[in-house]
C-alpha positions, 0 to 999 in steps of 0.5 A: 513454516514447518519442520521436517518429519522424522520419516523424511530421510529420502530427499530428492531436493536440490540446494540452489544456494547455501550459506554457513555460519548462520545462528538460529536466534528465535523460532516460534514453537521451537524448544529453547534448546534448539536456539543459538545453534549454528547451521546452514541457511539454504534456498532449496528446490523440492522434487515437486518444483516448489522452493523454500528457505531451509535451515539445517543444524551443523550436526546434521550436516556433519552426519550427512558428510560422514554418511556419504563417505561411508557409501563409496558413491559419487555424489552430485555436488548440487543435488542431494540424494537418498541415504541409507543409515544403519545402527544408532545413526538412524535415530540420531539422524531422525532427531536432527532432521526434526530440527530442520526449519523450512519456510515455503516461499509461497507462504513467505510474506515479509522479511527484515534485514537489520543489525548491519545486515547481519540479522534476518527475520522471516514472517509468513502470511499469518503476519507474525515474525516467526524466525530470526537468524544471525549471520556470523560470517559476513552478512545477509546481503548475498543470501537476500540477493539470491532470494530475490531471484526466486521471489518478487520483493519490494521495500516498504515505505514505513521501514526500509529494512523490511521487504514485502513479497509481491505476489503476481497472483490471480488478481493480476490475471483478472486485470490483464484479461479485462484490459486486454478485452478493451484493448486499452494498452498497446503494451503487455497489460500485466507489465503496465498495471502490475510491474510498478506494484512491485516497487512503491518508488515506481508509483504503482497506484498511478498506473492503476489509476491510469487504467481506471481513468481510461475506463472512465474515458471510454464510458463518457468520451468514446474512444478519443484520447486513447490514441495519444502518446503522451507521458503516462504520469502527465496523462494520469494527472490530467485525468485525475484533475478533470472537473466533474462538470465535464462528466455532467453531460448525458451524451458526448459526441465525437466527430471525425472526418469519416465517422461519428461516435455517440456515447450515451449514458444508460438510463437509470431508475429514480434514485431512492430517497434515503432519510438523513438525520439533522446536521450537528448544529452550533447549539448542539455542539456547544451543549456537548462541551463542558464549561472548559470546552472539553468533549466527553461523549466522543462516541455520541458526537461521532454518531450524530455526525455519521447520521446527519453530518455537520453544519457548515458554521462549525465544520472547521472546529469539528473537523479538527477534532475528527482528524485528530488535530485537536484531542477531544478532551482538551480544554480551550486553554489547552487547545491554544497551547497545543496549537502554538506547539504544533505551529512551531513544529510545522515551521521547523519541518518546513524550514528543513526543505526550504533551506536546502541548497541546490547542491544538497538537492542535486545529491538527494534524488529521492527528494527531487523526485518527490518535489517534482511530483508535488509541483506537477500535481499542485498545478493540476489540482481543482483549477476550475474552483475559484479558490485555486483558479488563475495564474500565480494563485497564492493558494497553490503556493500554500498547497505546495508548501503543505505537501512538501512539508508532509514529505519531510514529515513522513519521508518514507511515504513521501508523496503519492499522486492523489494526496493533493486531491485529499488536501485541497478541500481541507485548505479550502475549508480551514484557510490556514496553512498550519491547521490544514497541514495537521488535519491532512496528517490526521487524514493520512493516518486514517487512510494509510492502509490505502498505500501499503505495499501489499495493498492489504487495505485496498483489497480489504475495502474492495472485499467489504464493498463486494459483501455490502453489495451482495447484501444490499443488491444481490441482483446487481452483485450477480450481474457484476459477477457475470460480467467479470466485474465482481472483484469491484476493481472499477471502484479502486479510484473511488476508495483511493481518494475517498470519492474526491473525483466522483462527487461535486465539491459541495457533496464532498464537504458534507 
């Protein structure tokens, strides 16, 4: 965000849209005397082709009008041209121009529309709400509509009044080039991978997961399955729920009438032995608690778990603390009361969707969409594991009930494909609907950034992974960079569902 310079009188910019009667309520770095001033909010195209949101005080607009009358000139009704000022007006004009607020669109990060669409806030990439305007005449709907013509936006799930500016930046070009070389998609790859990213309702991550799942198929299964015309969502779900056993064969052979494709995994050097600490035992866990069951050395416990894991015999209890279902400082009696309260809260939320009539559901499209996704994913989740295998399995019913209740608990986020993969091990371990739900809630709180609209969490993790690789294995990092894979996009699925599909069940429970 910037203000106009005093010397910036010559102006070849063009107003694309203007709305008058806009009050400046707040602006970081501006004197109090500038606030509560009435002006005009515009979308402006500069001489160099860049665009910005610009607010001008009414006093400046009045001087502009008077100056143009004095010049006896025919002025284009859209374009603004250079002006020549004389006398004391030059000083006044320069002072007023210094009060202009400009927000370049390339710096715009988010904007929020509140108070019955009459108040609008802007934040730039620094992440601070820097400017607030109030629309005195009407509301901001028309301005927002015109602004959307110049920037790609999407509503956030956490706050439906907040819009995130989605950037089709260099990352999309890199992905597009990578997938084009592999000839995975018949359509334009940018549309397939990134168009859905602009709106979370359109399930952006499923599209990305499809891309990386198809890459997995190329490595392990040759080219089979790439020529199918199935529905994308069904194909993605199937790919996500493939058993790890299907990937254990070192060689996969695909036979056709005229040719045979043999895909062989590369031979890797022996895996280095990394020493681990001793798992947290029952005796040690009991010793860490006081006589009432409170745990005071929380960080020490977490360090022990980080270095050695947890013995299976106490995994249920420990995970409830790690996932913030049980607060560490609660005594045994307090935990029992807490569990009773959480049980009542859970079934109250569950009743909200279980008591919904068909008529209500028919008028609630977002709920129907989420319910349909949950039903499809549940029927594909870990079906090769005995706990979820077979027809009419009651554990699948519980899995679906928990996910549907989470939809009511956090309707803004709702359900995103991959959540069933995260919940399945929790239900298997805990064996209790209420406990599994609240542990799942705690887990989702920890990985919520994976599902942010701007993908900041995923990008940050991929960057961290890249930096770790450069430190731990510079040669491999250099090799990936030479193969245009230094961005670590192939690790996207690993991070999104926390390696759920990359390791065996025994390993992920550790």
